[in-house]
C-alpha positions as CSV (number, residue, x, y, z in Angstrom):
1,M,-0.1,0.0,0.0
2,N,1.4,3.5,-1.0
3,I,1.9,5.9,1.9
4,S,-0.8,8.2,0.3
5,D,-3.3,5.3,0.6
6,R,-3.1,5.4,4.3
7,F,-4.9,8.5,4.7
8,R,-8.7,8.0,4.2
9,S,-11.8,10.1,4.9
10,S,-12.9,7.4,7.3
11,L,-10.7,5.8,9.8
12,A,-13.5,3.5,11.3
13,L,-11.2,0.5,10.9
14,L,-8.2,2.2,12.7
15,T,-9.1,0.2,15.8
16,D,-8.5,-3.1,17.5
17,L,-10.5,-6.3,16.5
18,Y,-12.1,-6.6,20.1
19,Q,-13.7,-3.2,19.7
20,L,-15.8,-4.7,16.9
21,T,-16.5,-7.8,18.6
22,M,-17.7,-6.0,21.7
23,A,-19.7,-3.8,19.6
24,Q,-21.5,-6.7,17.9
25,G,-22.1,-8.1,21.6
26,Y,-23.7,-4.8,22.6
27,W,-25.9,-5.0,19.4
28,K,-26.7,-8.7,19.8
29,K,-27.7,-8.2,23.6
30,G,-29.8,-5.1,22.9
31,M,-27.4,-2.9,24.6
32,A,-26.1,-0.8,21.7
33,E,-28.1,2.3,22.7
34,Q,-27.6,2.1,26.4
35,E,-26.1,5.3,27.6
36,A,-22.5,5.2,29.0
37,V,-19.7,7.5,30.0
38,F,-16.0,6.8,29.4
39,H,-12.9,8.8,30.3
40,L,-9.4,8.8,28.6
41,F,-6.6,9.4,31.1
42,F,-3.0,8.3,31.9
43,R,-1.6,7.2,35.3
44,K,1.9,8.6,35.3
45,N,3.7,11.7,34.1
46,P,6.1,10.8,31.4
47,F,10.0,11.1,31.5
48,K,9.7,11.0,35.4
49,G,8.5,14.5,35.2
50,G,6.2,16.6,37.1
51,Y,3.6,17.5,34.6
52,T,2.3,16.5,31.0
53,V,1.2,18.8,28.1
54,M,-2.2,17.6,26.4
55,A,-2.1,17.4,22.7
56,G,-3.7,15.6,19.8
57,L,-7.3,16.9,20.1
58,A,-7.5,18.3,16.7
59,D,-6.7,14.9,15.1
60,A,-9.2,13.3,17.6
61,I,-11.9,15.6,16.5
62,D,-11.3,14.9,12.7
63,I,-11.5,11.2,13.4
64,L,-14.8,11.5,15.4
65,Q,-16.2,14.1,12.6
66,N,-15.7,11.5,9.9
67,L,-16.5,8.3,11.8
68,K,-18.4,6.2,9.4
69,F,-18.3,2.6,8.0
70,T,-18.2,2.5,4.3
71,P,-19.3,-0.4,2.2
72,E,-15.6,-1.3,1.7
73,D,-15.2,-1.3,5.5
74,T,-18.2,-3.6,6.2
75,A,-17.2,-5.8,3.2
76,Y,-13.7,-6.4,4.9
77,L,-15.5,-7.2,8.2
78,G,-17.8,-9.5,6.5
79,S,-14.8,-11.5,5.1
80,L,-13.4,-12.3,8.6
81,R,-14.0,-15.7,9.8
82,S,-14.5,-17.4,13.1
83,S,-12.5,-20.4,14.3
84,K,-15.2,-22.6,12.9
85,N,-14.8,-20.7,9.4
86,Q,-18.1,-19.0,9.8
87,P,-18.6,-15.2,9.3
88,L,-17.3,-13.5,12.5
89,F,-19.7,-10.6,12.1
90,E,-23.5,-11.1,11.4
91,Q,-25.0,-9.1,8.3
92,G,-27.5,-7.5,10.5
93,F,-24.7,-6.0,12.6
94,L,-22.8,-4.8,9.5
95,D,-25.8,-3.1,8.2
96,Y,-26.2,-1.4,11.6
97,L,-22.6,-0.2,11.3
98,Q,-23.1,1.2,7.9
99,Q,-26.1,3.1,8.8
100,M,-24.6,4.3,12.2
101,Q,-24.1,8.1,12.7
102,F,-22.1,9.5,15.7
103,T,-24.3,11.0,18.4
104,C,-22.0,11.1,21.4
105,E,-21.2,14.0,23.6
106,V,-17.5,14.7,24.0
107,A,-15.9,17.1,26.3
108,A,-12.1,17.6,26.4
109,V,-9.2,19.3,27.8
110,P,-8.0,21.9,25.3
111,E,-4.8,21.2,23.6
112,G,-1.8,22.8,25.3
113,T,-3.2,22.4,28.8
114,V,-0.9,21.2,31.6
115,V,-2.5,18.0,32.9
116,F,-1.8,15.3,35.4
117,P,-2.1,11.7,36.2
118,N,-5.8,10.2,36.5
119,E,-7.4,13.4,35.2
120,P,-9.8,12.8,32.3
121,L,-8.4,14.3,29.2
122,L,-11.5,13.5,27.2
123,R,-15.0,12.3,28.4
124,I,-17.2,10.6,25.9
125,S,-20.8,9.9,26.7
126,G,-23.6,8.4,24.6
127,P,-24.5,4.9,23.1
128,I,-22.1,2.5,24.7
129,L,-21.5,0.8,21.4
130,Q,-20.3,4.2,19.8
131,C,-18.3,5.1,22.9
132,Q,-16.5,1.6,22.6
133,L,-15.7,2.0,19.0
134,V,-13.7,5.3,19.4
135,E,-11.4,4.1,22.3
136,T,-8.6,2.8,20.2
137,P,-8.3,5.7,17.6
138,L,-8.6,8.3,20.4
139,L,-5.9,6.6,22.4
140,T,-3.7,6.5,19.3
141,V,-3.6,10.2,18.7
142,I,-3.8,11.5,22.2
143,N,-1.1,9.1,23.7
144,F,1.5,9.9,21.2
145,Q,1.0,13.7,20.6
146,T,0.7,14.3,24.4
147,L,3.9,12.5,24.9
148,V,5.9,14.5,22.2
149,A,4.4,17.7,23.3
150,T,5.6,17.1,26.9
151,K,9.1,16.1,25.6
152,A,9.1,19.3,23.5
153,A,8.1,21.5,26.5
154,R,10.9,20.0,28.7
155,I,13.5,20.6,25.9
156,V,12.3,24.1,25.4
157,E,12.5,24.7,29.1
158,A,16.2,23.5,29.1
159,A,17.0,25.7,26.2
160,Q,16.1,28.9,28.3
161,G,14.8,30.9,25.5
162,D,17.1,29.8,22.8
163,R,15.5,28.7,19.6
164,V,14.6,25.0,19.2
165,I,14.2,23.4,15.8
166,E,12.8,20.0,15.2
167,F,15.1,17.8,12.8
168,G,13.6,14.4,13.5
169,M,11.6,13.3,10.4
170,R,14.2,10.7,9.3
171,R,14.3,9.0,12.8
172,A,10.4,9.1,13.4
173,Q,8.2,6.1,13.4
174,G,7.0,6.2,9.7
175,P,5.6,9.2,7.8
176,D,2.4,9.5,9.9
177,G,4.5,9.4,13.0
178,A,6.7,12.2,11.7
179,L,3.8,14.4,11.0
180,S,2.1,13.8,14.4
181,A,5.5,14.3,16.1
182,T,6.2,17.7,14.3
183,R,2.8,19.1,15.2
184,A,3.0,17.9,18.8
185,A,6.6,19.3,19.1
186,F,5.4,22.7,17.8
187,I,2.6,22.7,20.5
188,G,5.3,22.0,23.2
189,G,7.3,25.1,22.0
190,V,9.5,24.1,19.1
191,G,10.0,27.0,16.9
192,A,10.4,25.4,13.5
193,T,11.0,22.1,11.7
194,S,12.8,20.6,8.8
195,N,9.7,18.7,7.7
196,L,8.3,20.4,4.6
197,L,5.0,18.5,4.7
198,A,4.4,19.3,8.2
199,G,5.3,22.9,7.4
200,Q,2.7,23.0,4.6
201,M,-0.1,21.1,6.5
202,F,0.2,23.0,9.9
203,T,1.8,26.3,8.8
204,I,4.9,25.7,11.0
205,P,8.0,27.5,10.0
206,V,10.7,25.4,8.1
207,K,14.3,25.7,8.6
208,G,17.4,23.7,7.5
209,T,21.1,23.7,6.7
210,H,23.0,21.2,4.3
211,A,24.3,17.6,4.8
212,H,27.9,16.4,5.0
213,S,27.2,15.1,1.5
214,W,27.3,18.6,0.2
215,V,30.7,19.2,1.5
216,M,32.0,15.7,0.3
217,S,30.9,16.5,-3.1
218,F,33.5,19.2,-3.7
219,S,37.3,18.9,-3.6
220,E,37.7,21.5,-0.9
221,E,35.6,22.2,2.1
222,Q,35.8,25.9,1.6
223,D,34.7,25.6,-2.0
224,A,31.6,23.8,-0.7
225,F,30.8,26.7,1.5
226,A,31.4,29.2,-1.1
227,A,29.2,27.5,-3.5
228,Y,26.3,27.1,-1.0
229,A,26.6,30.8,-0.1
230,D,26.5,31.6,-3.8
231,V,23.2,29.9,-4.1
232,F,21.9,31.1,-0.8
233,P,23.7,34.3,0.0
234,D,21.2,35.4,2.6
235,D,20.3,32.1,4.2
236,S,23.4,30.0,4.6
237,V,24.2,28.0,7.6
238,F,27.3,25.7,7.0
239,L,27.6,22.3,8.5
240,V,31.4,22.6,9.7
241,D,32.3,19.2,11.1
242,T,32.8,17.0,8.1
243,Y,36.5,16.8,8.5
244,N,37.7,19.0,11.3
245,T,35.4,21.2,13.1
246,V,37.8,24.1,14.1
247,A,39.3,24.1,10.5
248,G,35.8,24.1,9.2
249,I,34.8,27.1,11.3
250,K,37.9,29.0,10.1
251,K,36.8,28.3,6.5
252,A,33.3,29.6,7.3
253,V,34.6,32.8,8.7
254,A,36.6,33.2,5.3
255,V,33.5,32.8,3.3
256,A,31.7,35.0,5.6
257,K,34.1,37.8,4.8
258,N,33.5,37.3,1.1
259,L,29.7,37.3,1.6
260,R,29.9,40.5,3.5
261,A,32.0,42.1,0.7
262,Q,29.2,41.3,-1.6
263,G,26.6,42.8,0.7
264,H,25.4,39.6,2.4
265,E,25.7,38.1,5.8
266,L,26.3,34.5,6.8
267,Q,23.4,33.3,9.0
268,G,25.3,30.5,11.0
269,V,27.2,27.3,11.4
270,R,26.0,24.0,12.5
271,L,27.9,21.6,15.0
272,D,27.0,18.1,14.7
273,S,29.5,16.1,16.5
274,G,32.4,16.4,19.1
275,D,32.6,18.3,22.1
276,L,29.9,20.7,21.6
277,A,30.8,22.9,24.6
278,Y,34.3,23.4,23.7
279,L,33.6,23.8,20.0
280,S,30.8,26.3,20.4
281,K,33.1,28.5,22.6
282,E,35.8,28.2,20.1
283,G,33.4,29.1,17.1
284,R,32.0,32.0,19.1
285,R,35.5,33.3,19.7
286,L,36.6,32.9,16.1
287,F,33.5,34.6,14.8
288,D,33.5,37.5,17.3
289,E,37.3,38.2,16.6
290,A,36.6,38.4,12.9
291,G,33.7,40.8,13.4
292,F,30.7,38.5,13.1
293,P,28.9,38.4,16.5
294,E,25.6,37.9,14.9
295,V,26.6,34.6,13.3
296,S,24.4,31.9,15.0
297,I,25.8,28.7,16.4
298,V,23.4,25.8,15.8
299,A,24.1,22.4,17.6
300,S,22.6,19.0,16.9
301,N,23.8,15.4,17.6
302,D,21.3,13.4,19.7
303,L,20.3,16.3,22.0
304,D,17.6,16.2,24.7
305,E,16.8,18.2,27.7
306,Y,19.4,16.8,30.0
307,L,22.3,17.3,27.4
308,I,21.2,20.8,26.8
309,Q,20.9,21.5,30.4
310,S,24.5,20.1,30.9
311,L,25.9,22.2,28.0
312,K,24.3,25.2,29.4
313,Q,26.0,24.6,32.8
314,Q,29.4,24.2,31.0
315,G,29.0,27.6,29.3
316,A,28.2,26.5,25.8
317,R,27.9,29.3,23.3
318,I,25.0,27.8,21.5
319,D,22.2,29.8,20.0
320,T,20.0,27.4,18.3
321,W,19.2,23.6,19.2
322,G,18.4,21.1,16.5
323,I,16.5,18.2,18.1
324,G,15.9,14.9,16.3
325,T,15.7,11.4,17.5
326,K,15.2,12.1,21.2
327,L,12.1,14.3,20.6
328,V,10.2,12.8,17.8
329,T,10.6,9.2,19.2
330,A,10.2,10.4,22.8
331,Y,13.5,8.2,23.2
332,D,13.5,7.7,26.9
333,Q,9.9,6.9,27.2
334,P,8.2,5.6,23.9
335,A,4.6,5.5,25.2
336,L,2.4,7.5,27.5
337,G,0.3,4.6,28.7
338,G,-3.1,6.4,28.3
339,V,-6.1,4.3,29.2
340,Y,-9.9,4.5,28.5
341,K,-12.3,3.3,31.1
342,L,-16.0,3.2,31.7
343,G,-17.1,5.5,34.6
344,A,-21.0,5.3,34.5
345,L,-23.7,3.3,32.8
346,R,-27.3,4.3,32.9
347,N,-29.7,1.7,34.2
348,A,-32.1,0.6,31.4
349,V,-34.9,0.2,33.9
350,T,-34.5,2.9,36.5
351,G,-32.8,5.5,34.2
352,E,-30.4,6.4,37.1
353,W,-26.6,6.4,36.7
354,E,-24.7,3.6,38.0
355,Y,-21.1,4.4,38.8
356,K,-18.5,1.9,37.4
357,L,-14.8,1.3,38.2
358,K,-12.2,-1.2,37.2
359,L,-10.9,-3.0,40.3
360,S,-7.4,-4.1,40.5
361,E,-4.9,-5.6,43.1
362,Q,-2.6,-2.6,42.0
363,L,-4.0,0.5,43.8
364,V,-2.8,2.7,40.9
365,K,-4.9,0.8,38.5
366,I,-8.2,1.1,40.2
367,S,-10.0,3.5,37.9
368,N,-12.2,6.5,39.1
369,P,-16.0,6.2,38.7
370,G,-18.5,8.9,37.9
371,I,-19.1,11.6,35.3
372,Q,-15.9,13.3,35.8
373,Q,-14.8,16.9,35.5
374,I,-11.4,18.6,36.5
375,R,-11.5,21.8,38.6
376,R,-8.2,23.7,38.7
377,F,-7.6,26.1,41.5
378,Y,-5.3,29.0,41.0
379,N,-4.2,32.5,42.4
380,E,-2.0,35.3,41.0
381,K,1.1,33.2,41.5
382,G,-0.1,30.3,39.5
383,F,-1.8,26.9,39.8
384,L,-2.6,25.5,43.3
385,A,-4.3,22.2,43.0
386,D,-6.6,20.0,40.7
387,M,-9.8,18.4,41.9
388,I,-11.6,15.5,40.1
389,Y,-15.3,15.6,40.9
390,S,-18.4,14.1,39.5
391,E,-20.8,16.5,37.9
392,E,-23.6,14.5,39.4
393,T,-22.8,15.7,42.9
394,T,-21.9,18.9,44.5
395,A,-18.3,19.4,44.9
396,T,-16.9,20.1,48.3
397,S,-13.6,21.9,49.2
398,T,-11.6,18.8,50.1
399,L,-9.5,16.8,47.7
400,I,-8.1,13.4,48.5
401,D,-5.2,11.4,46.7
402,P,-6.9,8.2,45.8
403,N,-3.5,6.4,46.1
404,D,-2.6,7.9,49.5
405,I,-5.5,8.8,51.7
406,T,-3.1,10.7,54.0
407,R,-2.6,13.3,51.3
408,R,-5.4,15.7,51.5
409,K,-5.8,19.4,50.8
410,T,-8.7,21.7,51.6
411,I,-9.2,24.6,49.3
412,S,-10.0,27.9,50.9
413,E,-13.5,29.4,50.2
414,G,-13.3,32.0,47.5
415,T,-10.3,30.6,45.7
416,S,-10.5,31.1,42.0
417,Y,-10.9,28.0,39.7
418,Q,-11.7,26.9,36.2
419,D,-13.2,23.7,35.0
420,L,-10.9,22.2,32.4
421,L,-13.2,20.0,30.3
422,V,-15.0,22.0,27.6
423,P,-17.7,20.8,25.4
424,V,-16.6,19.6,22.0
425,F,-19.4,17.5,20.5
426,Q,-23.1,17.7,21.4
427,Q,-25.3,15.0,20.0
428,G,-22.5,14.2,17.5
429,Q,-22.3,17.6,16.3
430,L,-19.0,19.6,16.6
431,I,-19.5,22.7,18.6
432,Y,-15.9,23.5,19.4
433,Q,-13.7,25.9,17.3
434,T,-10.1,24.5,17.4
435,P,-7.5,27.4,17.7
436,D,-4.8,27.9,15.2
437,L,-1.5,26.0,16.0
438,L,0.5,29.1,17.1
439,T,-2.3,30.1,19.6
440,I,-2.1,26.6,21.0
441,Q,1.7,26.8,21.5
442,Q,1.4,30.2,23.2
443,Y,-1.2,28.8,25.5
444,A,0.9,25.7,26.2
445,H,3.9,27.9,27.2
446,Q,1.6,30.1,29.5
447,Q,0.3,27.0,31.2
448,V,3.8,25.6,31.9
449,Q,4.8,28.9,33.2
450,Q,2.0,28.8,35.7
451,L,3.6,25.9,37.3
452,H,6.0,26.3,40.3
453,E,9.7,25.9,39.2
454,T,10.0,22.9,41.5
455,I,7.3,21.0,39.5
456,R,9.0,21.9,36.3
457,R,12.4,20.6,37.2
458,F,13.7,17.5,35.4
459,L,15.1,15.5,38.6
460,N,12.8,14.6,41.4
461,P,10.1,17.3,40.6
462,H,7.7,18.3,43.3
463,V,4.3,16.5,43.0
464,Y,1.6,18.9,42.0
465,P,-1.6,18.3,44.3
466,V,-4.4,16.3,42.5
467,G,-7.1,14.5,44.2
468,L,-10.7,13.2,44.1
469,E,-13.4,15.5,45.5
470,E,-14.3,14.1,49.0
471,N,-17.7,12.8,47.9
472,L,-16.4,11.1,44.8
473,Y,-13.7,9.7,46.9
474,N,-16.2,8.1,49.4
475,Q,-18.4,6.9,46.6
476,K,-15.3,5.1,45.1
477,M,-14.5,3.5,48.2
478,D,-18.1,2.2,48.7
479,I,-18.0,0.6,45.3
480,V,-14.5,-0.9,45.9
481,L,-15.7,-2.4,49.3
482,Q,-19.0,-3.6,47.7
483,L,-17.1,-5.4,44.9
484,R,-14.7,-6.9,47.4
485,Q,-17.3,-8.5,49.6
486,G,-16.6,-12.1,50.3
487,E,-13.0,-11.8,49.2
488,K,-10.6,-13.9,51.5
489,L,-7.6,-12.1,52.9
């Protein structure tokens, strides 16, 4: 299949088989239209960090808007066979799918929002069959883009105001992974990308230099620089480490002098190997002594937030950071681990909501019940705490850590707050206007800066207070105890 063939108007089959087998089960048992509430959340901040940056909502919206089963989709499903070589899916069910229209209510945390473990990033309510079908595609886009946006925010934090460029397409997990990574990296604060298709699709600034092959295709390194400068007299950044970096910098200085004599200025040089701290200092000295203080020094070579922080501490004279593999692959943690759990199911007889949770012997894996919303408290200094509460009950002022009942916090009366989940779909119709990507990036930066510096640090960050509202916590414990009745110690 060609790469272009992967992108379709409907991504209904971008899911796991068991979503469809469960869907047929709901349909077969007369449960397809029973109202349910699901929440998408994660259990642990990535990269051993203190926060996470939400991303991927725009793609999630696109998937939900175009959710439909085409005749080709149902024909494929109809071709699947059971272990007895019988059709896996009944024709009546396939007809149901082909006629189905998305009618769910969706609320979501806006992209760029700082979020924390166990908080619902999306809340989907509606017919349980539809809610079930969208689980996998929603996790696919939210998990990955949230992961990369968070990594980018950490790298930008380490760069301390220097420009950061994403150079990672060639190391990304395929073309669609590259596009998603570039978009998410921009949300996290990256200023530009080398990925032209992402630049076109998302209106992201594009930047680049040249490869070692350009230098190697000339007999002399200085001739290569001069030729490139002749083609791009106002936009040249030379890669100076093909043979000997310091010698390459000196040759770049010579070409810069010739450029200036012709009325142009060299933009910069890129360091891609060696001792970046030493070489950047030496490069800065050579350019400054030659009268070129404005020439930028760009560094690449498997950089991440930790190496950038170290180079900063060593006094490196680097102005721009080109980040590739460690960003687009989220190298040190390749998955966020987000999950999607049922929180409430409306009783078909009484019409009342029944709260649901997933029980586990691991405390951290016991899900939260209810119809959840996040309330963020703040003051003029920044964010104070987050409360997860159920919209079916009145929120009190006390929040309790569900994994450590000794960790409690009472919010003072009159404290300012904002509820984070906003309506996106009502009865299957989109009512949310997605901001442009630059606005999302600016919002994400403001969000991160609202966190105390102890939460933003990379090593042993302070834990931001997040807990269940007291009534919801008590309801959760009641359900847990009820489900565990009769268990032997």
